[in-house]
VOVO-358791 format. One record per residue: residue number from 1; x, y, z of N, C-alpha, C in turn. Coordinates in Angstrom, 1 decimal. Atoms other than C-alpha are relative to their C-alpha. Layout:
   pos      n_u      n_v      n_w     ca_u     ca_v     ca_w      c_u      c_v      c_w
   NUM        X        Y        Z        X        Y        Z        X        Y        Z
...
END
This chain:
   pos      n_u      n_v      n_w     ca_u     ca_v     ca_w      c_u      c_v      c_w
     1      0.4      0.8     -1.1     79.8      9.9    -33.8     -1.4      0.4      0.4
     2      1.4     -0.3     -0.4     76.1      9.6    -32.7     -0.1      0.4      1.4
     3      0.2     -0.4     -1.4     75.0     11.4    -29.5     -0.7     -1.1      0.8
     4      0.6      0.9     -1.0     74.0      9.3    -26.5     -1.2      0.6      0.6
     5      1.2     -0.5     -0.6     70.4      9.8    -25.4     -0.4     -0.9      1.2
     6      0.3      0.8     -1.2     69.8      8.6    -21.8     -1.6     -0.2      0.0
     7      1.4      0.3     -0.2     66.4      6.9    -21.1     -0.4      0.3      1.5
     8      0.5     -0.2     -1.4     64.2      7.4    -18.0     -0.2     -1.3      0.7
     9      0.2      1.3     -0.7     64.4      3.8    -17.0      0.7      0.0      1.4
    10     -0.6      0.1     -1.4     65.1      2.9    -13.3      1.4     -0.6     -0.1
    11     -1.4      0.5     -0.1     68.7      2.3    -12.4      0.1     -0.6      1.4
    12     -0.1      0.6     -1.3     69.3     -0.2     -9.6      1.5      0.2      0.5
    13     -1.3     -0.1     -0.6     72.2      0.7     -7.3      0.1     -0.9      1.2
    14     -0.1      1.0     -1.1     73.4     -2.0     -5.0      1.4      0.0      0.6
    15     -1.2      0.1     -0.8     76.0     -2.1     -2.2     -0.3     -1.1      1.0
    16      0.2      1.1     -0.9     76.4     -4.7      0.5     -1.1      0.3      1.0
    17      1.0     -0.3     -1.0     74.1     -2.8      2.9     -1.2      0.8     -0.5
    18      1.1     -0.8      0.5     71.8     -0.8      0.6     -0.3     -0.3     -1.5
    19      0.4      0.2      1.3     69.8     -1.4     -2.5     -0.9      1.2     -0.3
    20      0.8     -1.1      0.3     68.2      1.6     -4.3     -0.4      0.1     -1.5
    21      0.5     -0.2      1.4     66.1      2.1     -7.4     -0.8      1.3      0.1
    22      0.6     -1.3     -0.1     65.3      5.8     -7.6     -1.2      0.1     -1.0
    23      1.0     -0.2      1.0     62.1      7.0     -9.3      0.5      0.6     -1.2
    24     -0.4     -0.7      1.3     62.3      8.1    -12.9      0.1      1.5      0.2
    25     -0.2     -1.5     -0.1     63.5     11.7    -13.3     -1.3      0.6     -0.4
    26      1.2     -0.8      0.4     60.5     14.1    -13.3     -1.3     -0.6      0.6
    27      1.2      0.6     -0.6     58.1     11.6    -11.6     -0.2      0.7      1.4
    28      0.3     -0.6     -1.3     56.3     12.8     -8.5     -0.6     -1.1      0.9
    29      0.5      1.0     -0.9     55.5     10.8     -5.4      0.4      0.3      1.4
    30     -0.3     -0.2     -1.4     55.7     10.4     -1.7      0.8     -1.2      0.5
    31     -0.8      1.1     -0.5     58.3      8.3      0.1     -0.6     -0.4      1.3
    32      0.6      0.7     -1.1     56.9      5.9      2.7      1.0     -1.0      0.5
    33     -1.0      0.9     -0.6     59.3      4.1      5.1     -0.5     -0.9      1.1
    34      0.3      0.9     -1.1     59.0      1.1      7.4      1.3     -0.7      0.5
    35     -1.2      0.6     -0.5     61.6     -0.4      9.7     -0.4     -1.1      1.0
    36      0.3      1.1     -0.9     61.7     -3.7     11.6      1.1     -0.4      0.9
    37     -1.2      0.3     -0.8     65.0     -3.5     13.4      1.2     -0.6     -0.8
    38     -1.0      0.6      0.8     66.9     -5.5     10.8      0.2      0.7     -1.3
    39     -0.1     -0.7      1.3     66.1     -3.4      7.7     -1.0      1.1      0.0
    40      0.9     -1.0      0.3     64.4     -0.3      6.5     -0.3      0.0     -1.5
    41      0.5      0.1      1.3     62.3     -0.4      3.4     -0.7      1.3     -0.3
    42      0.7     -1.3      0.4     61.3      2.9      1.7     -0.5     -0.2     -1.5
    43      0.6      0.1      1.3     59.0      3.1     -1.3     -0.5      1.4     -0.4
    44      0.5     -1.2      0.5     58.2      6.1     -3.5     -1.3     -0.4     -0.8
    45      1.3      0.3      0.6     54.4      5.9     -4.4     -0.5      1.3     -0.6
    46      0.5     -1.1      0.7     52.9      8.2     -7.0     -1.5      0.2      0.4
    47      1.4     -0.3     -0.3     49.4      9.8     -6.9     -1.0     -1.1     -0.3
    48      0.9      1.1      0.4     47.9      6.7     -8.6      0.2     -1.3      0.8
    49     -0.3      1.2     -0.8     49.3      4.3     -6.0      1.0     -0.9     -0.6
    50     -1.0      0.8      0.7     52.0      3.0     -8.3      1.4      0.3      0.6
    51     -1.4     -0.1     -0.5     55.5      2.3     -6.8      0.9      0.5     -1.1
    52     -0.9     -0.5      1.0     58.0      4.4     -8.7      1.5     -0.1      0.4
    53     -1.3      0.2     -0.4     61.1      3.8     -6.7      0.0     -0.7      1.4
    54     -0.1      0.6     -1.3     62.4      1.9     -3.6      1.4      0.1      0.5
    55     -1.3      0.1     -0.6     65.3      1.7     -1.2     -0.1     -1.0      1.1
    56     -0.1      1.1     -1.1     66.3     -1.2      1.2      1.3      0.2      0.6
    57     -1.2     -0.1     -0.8     68.8     -0.7      3.9      0.1     -1.1      1.1
    58     -0.2      1.0     -1.0     70.1     -3.6      6.0      0.7      0.6      1.2
    59     -0.6     -0.5     -1.3     71.1     -2.9      9.7      0.8     -1.1      0.6
    60     -0.9      1.0     -0.5     73.7     -5.6     10.1      1.4      0.5      0.2
END
């Protein structure tokens, strides 16, 4: 049987109130969040300004 080798691709996790795509393992960045009363959006931005992950939480 061949071994399974996981990749560093993003995995999208989705529930009725939260969507999450974590940054790739080993990546570095800063989480920045903004809320408008109905939802909170968080983004992981690396040193080059590239979004590496995000999270969205609905407040309903």
